C-alpha positions as CSV (number, residue, x, y, z in Angstrom):
1,X,10.6,-41.4,21.3
2,X,7.4,-41.9,19.4
3,X,6.2,-39.3,17.0
4,X,3.2,-38.9,14.6
5,X,3.0,-36.2,11.8
6,X,-0.2,-34.7,10.2
7,X,-0.4,-32.0,7.9
8,X,-3.9,-30.6,7.0
9,X,-4.4,-27.4,4.6
10,X,-2.2,-24.8,6.3
11,X,-1.2,-26.4,9.5
12,X,0.8,-29.5,10.7
13,X,0.7,-31.1,14.0
14,X,3.4,-33.3,15.6
15,X,2.5,-35.5,18.6
16,X,5.5,-36.5,20.5
17,X,5.8,-39.2,23.4
18,X,8.9,-40.2,25.5
19,X,8.8,-43.4,27.5
20,X,10.2,-43.3,31.2
21,X,13.8,-44.1,30.1
22,X,13.8,-41.1,27.7
23,X,12.3,-38.7,30.0
24,X,14.6,-39.6,32.7
25,X,17.4,-38.5,30.3
26,X,15.5,-35.2,29.6
27,X,15.7,-34.5,33.5
28,X,19.4,-35.6,33.5
29,X,20.1,-33.3,30.6
30,X,18.1,-30.3,32.6
31,X,20.2,-31.0,35.5
32,X,23.6,-30.7,33.7
33,X,22.6,-27.5,32.1
34,X,21.1,-25.6,35.0
35,X,22.8,-27.2,38.0
36,X,24.9,-24.0,38.3
37,X,21.9,-21.9,39.2
38,X,21.5,-23.7,42.4
39,X,23.1,-23.4,46.0
40,X,23.4,-26.3,48.3
41,X,25.4,-26.0,51.5
42,X,28.7,-27.8,51.4
43,X,29.1,-27.6,47.6
44,X,30.5,-25.0,45.3
45,X,28.1,-23.7,42.8
46,X,27.5,-26.5,40.2
47,X,29.1,-29.1,42.0
48,X,26.2,-30.4,44.2
49,X,24.8,-34.0,43.0
50,X,21.5,-33.8,41.5
51,X,19.7,-36.0,44.5
52,X,20.9,-33.1,46.8
53,X,19.5,-30.4,44.7
54,X,16.1,-32.1,44.5
55,X,16.2,-32.9,48.2
56,X,16.8,-29.0,48.9
57,X,14.3,-27.7,46.2
58,X,12.1,-30.5,45.6
59,X,11.8,-33.4,43.5
60,X,10.3,-31.4,40.2
61,X,13.1,-28.6,40.5
62,X,14.2,-29.7,37.0
63,X,10.9,-30.4,35.4
64,X,10.4,-26.9,33.8
65,X,14.0,-26.8,32.3
66,X,13.4,-30.4,31.1
67,X,10.1,-29.5,29.2
68,X,11.6,-26.3,27.7
69,X,14.7,-28.2,26.6
70,X,13.0,-31.2,25.4
71,X,10.5,-29.4,23.2
72,X,12.8,-27.1,21.7
73,X,14.9,-30.0,20.7
74,X,12.2,-32.1,19.5
75,X,10.8,-29.0,17.4
76,X,14.2,-28.6,15.7
77,X,14.4,-32.3,14.8
78,X,10.8,-32.5,13.4
79,X,11.3,-29.4,11.4
80,X,14.7,-30.9,10.1
81,X,12.9,-34.1,9.1
82,X,10.4,-32.2,7.1
83,X,12.2,-29.6,5.0
84,X,9.1,-29.3,2.6
85,X,7.4,-27.4,5.5
86,X,7.4,-23.5,5.3
87,X,6.7,-22.7,8.8
88,X,5.2,-19.3,9.9
89,X,5.6,-17.8,13.4
90,X,6.1,-19.7,16.7
91,X,4.8,-23.1,17.3
92,X,1.8,-23.6,19.7
93,X,2.5,-26.4,22.3
94,X,0.1,-28.1,24.2
95,X,0.6,-31.0,26.8
96,X,-1.0,-34.3,26.1
97,X,-2.4,-37.2,28.8
98,X,0.2,-39.7,28.5
99,X,-1.0,-43.2,27.5
100,X,0.2,-46.6,28.5
101,X,4.0,-46.7,28.4
102,X,4.4,-43.0,28.2
103,X,5.9,-40.7,30.6
104,X,5.6,-37.4,28.8
105,X,3.6,-36.3,25.9
106,X,3.0,-33.0,23.9
107,X,1.9,-31.9,20.5
108,X,3.5,-29.0,18.7
109,X,0.9,-27.3,16.2
110,X,2.3,-24.9,13.3
111,X,0.9,-22.5,10.9
112,X,2.2,-23.1,7.4
113,X,2.7,-20.4,4.6
114,X,0.0,-21.2,2.3
115,X,0.7,-23.2,-0.9
116,X,0.0,-21.6,-4.4
117,X,-1.6,-23.1,-7.5
118,X,-0.5,-20.7,-10.2
119,X,-2.8,-19.6,-13.0
120,X,-1.7,-17.7,-16.1
121,X,1.0,-15.5,-15.4
122,X,2.4,-15.3,-19.1
123,X,0.6,-13.9,-22.3
124,X,-1.8,-11.7,-20.3
125,X,-3.3,-8.9,-22.0
126,X,-3.5,-5.8,-19.8
127,X,-4.4,-2.1,-20.5
128,X,-1.7,0.0,-21.6
129,X,-0.1,2.1,-19.4
130,X,2.0,4.7,-21.1
131,X,3.3,8.2,-19.7
132,X,4.8,10.5,-22.7
133,X,6.3,14.0,-22.0
134,X,5.0,16.5,-23.8
135,X,6.2,20.2,-24.6
136,X,3.3,21.3,-22.4
137,X,4.3,19.3,-19.7
138,X,7.9,20.9,-20.0
139,X,6.3,24.4,-19.8
140,X,4.3,23.4,-16.7
141,X,7.2,22.3,-14.8
142,X,9.2,25.5,-16.0
143,X,6.4,27.8,-14.8
144,X,6.2,25.9,-11.4
145,X,10.1,26.4,-11.0
146,X,9.6,30.0,-11.7
147,X,6.8,30.1,-9.1
148,X,9.0,28.6,-6.5
149,X,11.7,31.5,-7.1
150,X,8.8,34.1,-6.8
151,X,9.5,37.0,-4.3
152,X,7.0,38.8,-2.1
153,X,7.1,42.6,-2.8
154,X,4.7,45.4,-1.4
155,X,2.0,46.7,-3.8
156,X,-0.4,49.7,-3.9
157,X,-3.1,47.8,-5.8
158,X,-6.2,46.4,-4.1
159,X,-5.9,43.4,-2.4
160,X,-7.4,40.2,-4.2
161,X,-7.2,36.5,-3.8
162,X,-3.6,35.1,-3.5
163,X,-2.4,38.5,-2.1
164,X,-1.0,38.7,1.4
165,X,-2.4,41.4,3.7
166,X,-0.4,42.5,6.9
167,X,-3.1,43.7,9.3
168,X,-3.8,44.7,12.9
169,X,-7.2,43.5,14.0
170,X,-9.4,43.8,17.0
171,X,-12.7,41.6,17.2
172,X,-15.6,42.5,19.3
173,X,-19.1,40.8,20.0
174,X,-21.8,43.3,21.0
175,X,-19.1,45.9,21.2
176,X,-16.8,43.8,23.7
177,X,-13.5,42.5,23.1
178,X,-13.0,38.9,23.3
179,X,-9.7,36.6,24.1
180,X,-7.8,35.7,21.0
181,X,-9.5,38.4,18.8
182,X,-6.6,40.7,18.8
183,X,-3.2,40.7,16.6
184,X,-1.0,43.0,15.3
185,X,1.2,43.0,11.9
186,X,-0.5,39.7,11.2
187,X,0.2,38.3,7.7
188,X,-3.0,36.8,6.1
189,X,-2.9,35.3,2.7
190,X,-6.3,36.0,1.2
191,X,-8.0,32.7,0.1
192,X,-6.1,30.5,2.6
193,X,-9.0,29.9,4.5
194,X,-7.1,30.4,7.9
195,X,-9.6,32.5,9.4
196,X,-13.4,32.0,9.8
197,X,-15.8,32.3,6.9
198,X,-16.0,36.0,5.5
199,X,-13.1,37.4,7.2
200,X,-10.6,37.0,4.1
201,X,-13.4,38.0,1.7
202,X,-14.0,41.0,3.7
203,X,-10.4,42.1,3.0
204,X,-10.7,41.9,-0.8
205,X,-10.3,45.4,-2.3
206,X,-8.3,46.8,0.8
207,X,-5.5,49.2,0.1
208,X,-2.3,50.0,2.2
209,X,-3.2,52.4,5.1
210,X,-6.9,51.6,5.0
211,X,-8.9,50.7,7.9
212,X,-12.3,49.0,7.8
213,X,-14.7,46.9,9.6
214,X,-15.2,43.4,8.6
215,X,-18.6,41.7,9.9
216,X,-18.6,38.0,10.3
217,X,-20.5,35.1,12.0
218,X,-18.8,32.4,14.0
219,X,-19.7,29.0,13.0
220,X,-22.1,26.9,15.1
221,X,-19.5,24.3,15.8
222,X,-16.7,26.9,16.8
223,X,-14.3,25.6,19.3
224,X,-15.1,28.6,21.9
225,X,-18.4,28.1,23.5
226,X,-18.9,31.6,24.0
227,X,-18.5,32.5,20.3
228,X,-20.4,29.9,18.5
229,X,-23.1,31.4,16.2
230,X,-22.2,34.9,17.4
231,X,-22.1,37.9,15.2
232,X,-18.8,39.7,15.4
233,X,-17.1,42.8,13.9
234,X,-13.5,42.8,13.3
235,X,-11.7,46.5,13.1
236,X,-8.8,45.9,10.7
237,X,-5.8,48.1,9.7
238,X,-4.1,47.3,6.5
239,X,-0.2,48.1,6.9
240,X,0.8,46.4,3.5
241,X,-0.5,44.6,0.7
242,X,2.2,41.9,-0.5
243,X,2.0,40.2,-3.8
244,X,4.0,37.4,-5.4
245,X,6.6,38.7,-8.3
246,X,7.3,35.5,-10.4
247,X,10.6,36.0,-12.6
248,X,10.6,35.7,-16.2
249,X,12.6,32.8,-17.9
250,X,16.1,34.5,-18.7
251,X,19.5,33.4,-19.3
252,X,20.5,35.3,-16.1
253,X,17.6,33.5,-14.0
254,X,18.8,30.0,-15.4
255,X,22.5,30.8,-14.5
256,X,21.3,31.8,-11.0
257,X,20.4,28.3,-10.3
258,X,23.9,27.3,-10.8
259,X,23.6,24.2,-12.8
260,X,22.9,25.4,-16.1
261,X,24.7,27.8,-18.5
262,X,21.5,28.5,-20.9
263,X,17.9,28.2,-21.3
264,X,18.1,25.4,-23.7
265,X,20.5,23.5,-21.4
266,X,17.8,23.9,-18.7
267,X,14.8,23.2,-20.8
268,X,16.5,20.0,-22.0
269,X,17.4,19.1,-18.5
270,X,14.0,19.5,-17.4
271,X,12.4,17.4,-20.1
272,X,15.1,14.4,-19.4
273,X,14.1,14.6,-15.7
274,X,10.4,14.4,-16.6
275,X,11.0,11.4,-19.0
276,X,12.9,9.6,-16.0
277,X,10.1,10.2,-13.8
278,X,7.5,9.3,-16.3
279,X,9.4,5.9,-17.3
280,X,9.7,4.9,-13.5
281,X,6.0,5.7,-12.9
282,X,5.1,3.6,-16.1
283,X,7.4,0.8,-15.2
284,X,5.9,0.5,-11.5
285,X,2.3,1.0,-12.5
286,X,2.8,-1.9,-15.1
287,X,4.4,-4.0,-12.5
288,X,1.5,-3.4,-10.1
289,X,-1.0,-4.3,-12.9
290,X,0.6,-7.2,-13.9
291,X,1.0,-8.4,-10.4
292,X,-2.5,-7.9,-9.5
293,X,-3.5,-10.0,-12.6
294,X,-1.4,-13.0,-11.9
295,X,-2.3,-12.9,-8.2
296,X,-6.0,-12.9,-9.1
297,X,-5.4,-15.9,-11.5
298,X,-3.7,-18.0,-8.8
299,X,-5.3,-20.0,-6.0
300,X,-4.0,-19.3,-2.4
301,X,-5.9,-19.7,0.8
302,X,-4.1,-17.5,3.3
303,X,-4.2,-18.5,7.3
304,X,-5.8,-16.0,9.4
305,X,-2.7,-16.0,11.7
306,X,-0.6,-14.9,9.0
307,X,-3.3,-12.3,7.6
308,X,-3.4,-11.0,11.4
309,X,0.5,-10.7,11.5
310,X,0.5,-8.6,8.1
311,X,-2.2,-6.3,9.8
312,X,0.0,-5.8,12.8
313,X,3.0,-5.2,10.6
314,X,1.0,-2.5,8.6
315,X,-0.1,-1.0,12.0
316,X,3.5,-0.7,13.1
317,X,4.5,0.9,9.9
318,X,1.7,3.4,10.8
319,X,3.0,4.2,14.1
320,X,6.5,4.7,12.7
321,X,5.1,7.0,10.3
322,X,3.1,8.9,12.9
323,X,6.1,9.3,15.2
324,X,8.0,11.1,12.4
325,X,5.4,13.8,12.9
326,X,5.4,13.6,16.7
327,X,1.9,12.3,16.7
328,X,0.5,9.4,18.6
329,X,-1.4,7.0,16.3
330,X,-4.4,6.8,18.7
331,X,-4.9,10.8,18.7
332,X,-4.5,10.7,14.8
333,X,-7.1,8.0,14.6
334,X,-9.5,9.6,17.1
335,X,-9.2,12.8,15.2
336,X,-10.3,11.0,12.1
337,X,-13.5,9.4,14.0
338,X,-11.6,5.9,14.0
339,X,-9.6,3.6,16.4
340,X,-6.9,1.0,16.4
341,X,-9.3,-1.7,16.2
342,X,-11.1,0.0,13.2
343,X,-7.6,0.5,11.5
344,X,-6.9,-3.1,11.9
345,X,-10.4,-4.2,10.8
346,X,-10.2,-2.0,7.6
347,X,-6.6,-3.2,6.7
348,X,-7.5,-7.0,6.9
349,X,-8.4,-7.6,3.3
350,X,-5.4,-5.6,2.0
351,X,-3.3,-7.6,4.4
352,X,-4.6,-10.8,2.9
353,X,-4.1,-9.6,-0.5
354,X,-0.3,-8.7,0.5
355,X,0.4,-12.0,1.7
356,X,-1.0,-13.7,-1.3
357,X,0.9,-11.7,-3.8
358,X,4.1,-12.3,-1.9
359,X,3.3,-16.1,-2.1
360,X,2.4,-15.9,-5.7
361,X,6.0,-14.1,-6.4
362,X,7.7,-16.7,-4.4
363,X,5.9,-19.4,-6.6
364,X,6.8,-17.8,-9.9
365,X,10.3,-17.4,-9.1
366,X,10.5,-21.1,-8.1
367,X,8.7,-22.4,-11.1
368,X,10.9,-20.2,-13.5
369,X,14.2,-21.1,-11.7
370,X,15.2,-17.6,-11.1
371,X,18.3,-17.0,-9.2
372,X,21.2,-14.4,-8.7
373,X,24.8,-15.5,-8.9
374,X,27.5,-14.3,-6.3
375,X,29.3,-12.4,-8.9
376,X,26.1,-10.4,-9.4
377,X,25.8,-9.4,-6.0
378,X,29.5,-8.4,-5.9
379,X,28.9,-6.4,-8.9
380,X,25.9,-4.7,-7.3
381,X,28.0,-3.8,-4.2
382,X,30.8,-2.2,-6.1
383,X,28.6,0.9,-6.6
384,X,29.4,3.1,-3.4
385,X,26.0,4.7,-3.4
386,X,24.1,1.2,-3.5
387,X,26.3,-0.1,-0.6
388,X,26.0,2.9,1.6
389,X,22.0,2.8,0.9
390,X,22.1,-0.9,1.8
391,X,24.4,-0.3,4.7
392,X,22.0,2.1,6.2
393,X,19.1,-0.2,6.0
394,X,21.3,-3.1,7.8
395,X,21.7,-0.6,10.8
396,X,18.1,-0.3,11.0
397,X,16.7,-3.9,10.2
398,X,19.8,-6.1,10.9
399,X,20.8,-8.7,8.1
400,X,23.8,-8.2,5.6
401,X,24.3,-6.0,2.8
402,X,24.8,-9.3,0.7
403,X,21.4,-10.5,1.6
404,X,19.5,-7.3,0.7
405,X,21.5,-7.0,-2.6
406,X,20.5,-10.6,-3.6
407,X,17.0,-10.0,-2.8
408,X,17.0,-6.7,-4.7
409,X,18.5,-8.5,-7.7
410,X,16.0,-11.3,-7.6
411,X,13.1,-9.0,-7.2
412,X,14.4,-7.1,-10.4
413,X,14.5,-10.2,-12.4
414,X,11.1,-11.3,-11.4
415,X,9.9,-7.7,-12.4
416,X,11.5,-8.1,-15.6
417,X,9.9,-11.5,-16.4
418,X,6.4,-9.9,-15.6
419,X,7.2,-7.1,-17.9
420,X,8.5,-9.1,-20.7
421,X,6.1,-11.9,-20.7
422,X,2.8,-10.0,-20.7
423,X,1.4,-7.5,-23.1
424,X,0.2,-4.0,-22.4
425,X,-2.2,-3.2,-25.1
426,X,-4.6,-0.1,-25.5
427,X,-7.6,-2.4,-25.3
428,X,-7.2,-6.1,-24.5
429,X,-10.6,-6.7,-26.3
430,X,-9.9,-4.6,-29.6
431,X,-6.9,-7.2,-30.0
432,X,-9.3,-10.1,-30.5
433,X,-9.9,-11.1,-34.2
434,X,-13.2,-10.0,-35.4
435,X,-15.4,-12.1,-37.8
436,X,-15.1,-10.8,-41.5
437,X,-18.4,-9.9,-43.1
438,X,-19.4,-12.3,-45.7
439,X,-19.5,-11.3,-49.2
440,X,-22.9,-10.9,-50.9
441,X,-23.7,-13.9,-53.4
442,X,-24.5,-12.7,-57.0
443,X,-28.2,-13.7,-57.9
444,X,-28.4,-15.8,-61.2
445,X,-31.3,-14.8,-63.4
446,X,-33.6,-17.4,-64.3
447,X,-35.3,-17.3,-67.8
448,X,-38.5,-18.9,-69.1
449,X,-38.9,-20.9,-72.4
450,X,-39.3,-17.7,-74.4
451,X,-35.9,-16.5,-73.0
452,X,-37.4,-13.8,-70.9
453,X,-36.6,-13.2,-67.2
454,X,-39.0,-15.5,-65.2
455,X,-41.1,-13.6,-62.7
456,X,-40.3,-14.2,-58.9
457,X,-43.3,-16.3,-57.1
458,X,-45.5,-14.2,-55.4
459,X,-44.6,-13.4,-51.7
460,X,-46.5,-14.8,-49.0
461,X,-49.2,-12.6,-47.6
462,X,-48.4,-10.9,-44.2
463,X,-51.9,-10.9,-43.1
464,X,-53.4,-13.1,-40.7
465,X,-56.3,-15.2,-41.1
466,X,-58.4,-12.4,-39.7
467,X,-57.2,-9.9,-42.4
468,X,-55.0,-8.0,-40.2
469,X,-51.5,-7.5,-40.9
470,X,-49.2,-10.0,-39.0
471,X,-47.0,-8.5,-36.4
472,X,-43.5,-8.6,-36.7
473,X,-41.6,-10.5,-34.0
474,X,-41.0,-8.2,-31.2
475,X,-37.6,-7.0,-31.0
476,X,-35.6,-7.3,-27.8
477,X,-35.0,-3.9,-26.0
478,X,-31.5,-2.8,-26.5
479,X,-29.3,-2.8,-23.4
480,X,-29.5,0.1,-21.4
481,X,-26.1,2.0,-21.1
482,X,-25.4,2.5,-17.1
483,X,-25.8,6.1,-16.2
484,X,-22.8,7.7,-15.5
485,X,-22.0,8.2,-12.0
486,X,-22.0,11.7,-10.4
487,X,-19.0,12.8,-8.7
488,X,-20.7,12.2,-5.3
489,X,-21.2,8.8,-5.9
490,X,-17.9,7.8,-6.4
491,X,-16.2,6.5,-3.4
492,X,-12.5,6.8,-3.2
493,X,-10.5,3.7,-2.3
């Protein structure tokens, strides 16, 4: 078999051609592999000679099988002969016109993962990312914990924002009740914006047992056509006003939580939890910042086919996320004035960045000879919690726990390299050495023949020939500081 190989940028093309003898061998191989599929009178399945099958089913009966078997075999061999190639996805096969001396010819075109030309990935100065837990943070968390333990109790005080009013209401337009405008013992939290504008504000100041009419106007874009823009009156009966009662921080409350014996123990545990979260956030954000920097410093041309595949992966993740809430992705996107096509178009830039980032990561791992030993993998899997988590991943995605453990350990080593090889400073520019101001040179006093200080020569006139004072060179205007953006000018990413 003749074959040629050409590689250009992120694509490799193999052209393969078989002569008559080689193609006959492929047909014979197809016969041997598939003859059991054909039934010929007088022969048991798989025992009919090739010529009888061809006579019964046609001379080209084995052509398709021969093509598939030949291409698969040749593709495996060619890839094995070029181990330097990192192939992405499935090959694209096309048939060629056979030249003189050829019986069958075809080309195999494959997309290759992009090569990376690394830039600086060590010694980079990055903005400092640091999260420290303060006493105020601890107190804020404790207040949140106390608020979660709050209980709702009846109150004789007038209703205010945040209180829950238990009400009956009947709505009318022009004195006539309308569908959906009536309820009993409805619990409405004032300030929740559950009802149309004006309704909740109309209950502020109401007390238990009170009846009042609340006048409102339905919005022009209200979903019910018969109520759009209409004035309405709701007759409301207040059965109860409920308020949240937040407990105080006491030894009893702490012990009721079941994990702590004292306020001090609870406070210490709260700080420890916050510090753990802060350290994790700090590490993750530093990794992200370093990864963005080394990726920007590298050169990597991502093929469109790989970018598109990454977009599809992102859309698949989005589908899975929506399915957890019982929502179809199409409905969700339509509700947000979008579509699957728009979703994909908007993710293309991020998808390309993701691929480039992964390729840069692989290139650095290779350049630094990072690796994980078999013993390190075994040590990780000795932790029952880790093994259980990885087994859960395997059950959903396939593979083996050893593979996932290896990848986790290798990724951790890579992240540690990024964190220890680069510097996180408060202001990278402030670290640059500043030029020291020169010391003024002392003037030497010059004396005349009588030992008196010699007078300095008269200064040149600053007047022009016309008697007018010469103008000083115009100073360059100071660079204007860009105006601060208004909150409305900032576009969320």
